N, C-alpha and C positions, 0 to 999 in steps of 0.2 A: 351672382356671380358677376355678371357681365357687367356690372356698373363701378366693381372697384379697380382700380386703375392698375394694370398689369397680372391682373389674375387669367388671364388668356395665356400668359407665358408660364411654362414649366420653370419649377425651383428644383436646382437641382440639390437632391440631398446629400448633407454633410455628413461623412463619415469617420468617426472617432476610433474606428477600430484601424491597430497598425496593420500592414502586411504580414508581419508575424503573426499574425490572429488566425488567417486565413492557411497558414500552412497546416496541413495534415500530420507532419510530424511534430508540430508543436501541438498541436490539438490532442493528440495521442500522449504525449510527455505531459501536458495538464491532466490529462484523466487518470494515468500512473501515477502520477505524483500526488495527486489528490485520494487515491487508492491506499498506495502504500502506506503514505501517510497517517491515515484516519483508521483503516481497519486492524494493524498490528496494536493500535492503541486499545481500539474498541475490544480484541480479542484479549489482549493484556488484562484491561479492567474485568473482563467476564470470569478471569480467572479468579477474581475474588467473588464473585455473585453469582456463577451459574445459572446464570438466566437462560443463555443458548443451549446448553448443553453441561453435563457432570466431566469438565475435561480430563479427571484424574484417570478414567478409564482409558484413555490414550496412552498412557505412559507404561512403556515396556517393563512386565517384571524384573528383566534383569537390569534394568536401571534402579530402581527400588531396593534391589539387592548390592547395587555398587556404590551407592551413595548413602551416607550415614543419616539420612533424614526421613521422613513421613512421606509418600507419596504427596498428599497435598499439600503440604510445606514446601516440595519441591517445584510444586505446579504453579504455587503462588509466586516463588521466584524467577519460574518461566514467564508470568505475569508481568511481573514487574520488567524484565528485559524485553519482551515485548513491548511495552510502554515505552522505554528508551531508543528501541528501535526505531517505532514510527515517530517519534520527536527528530531523531537523527534525521531520518528521510526528510522530515518536512525543514529542519534546518540547514543540511549539508545532504542533498540529494545525491551529488554525485559517489560518496561513500555511505551512505545509511542503504543505498538500493544493494550495494553490495553485500552489505551486513544482514539484509534481509533475505539475500539470496543462499547466504552461506546458512543463515538461521535456519530455513526453509528444507535445505538439505539435510541438518542435523534432524528435524522433524520426521522428514523422509526415512530416514535409516531407523530412528525410533517406533516408526511404524510400521517398517516391514518387519520388524521382532515380533509384532502382535499379531496374531493371526485374524484375520477378517477385517484387516482397515487398510488393505491394499490400494480398494477405490477411492480413500483420503488421501494415500502417498501420492496416488496419480494425481491428484486433484493440486497436491502442493508443489507438484514436479511441475506441471503447467503455471501456478502463479510463481514459482522461482523464473521460469521462463520470462512473465511480465517483471518481474524485480532486474533480471539482467536486463530487457528493455529501456528500464527505465534509466538504469547507470548507463548505457550507450548515449542515450538520447540526453541525459544529464549534461553530456561533456558539452553539447551543442548549446542544449538552452537555460542551463540552472545558471542562477544568479539574475536572468533577464527581467525586467519588472513584468509581473502576474496580471492577466485582465483584471479592473478596476483600482487597481493599486497605485 
């Protein structure tokens, strides 16, 4: 390398990342944005295929007495709503994050009516806190160009 002119000089690295990319708050926004876009869609799709779990068992018996449809049919509608919520987060995170948080609170109420699923209700409460964090972060970061875009 000594024979190459200028090889002994250090070449500064050119960074294409914006200062925004280095901010922890923006990184947190991207993690929450990706998660709350994809995961409701995946959970909603699984209501049709039951690859992860038989979702029907999570429906409180009181709900099946109140609605005029079978539990499985009701859970298919839940799946459609979850897919729509994930798409809403992807397109309008400032609104979609609030919708997901409210949806999770509805799920929590349902789970509290079913003995034995209190641990899942607690987990969903934690998820709702993440959705609220996404809603708050979206006020600052939604609409900004995403990395690689």
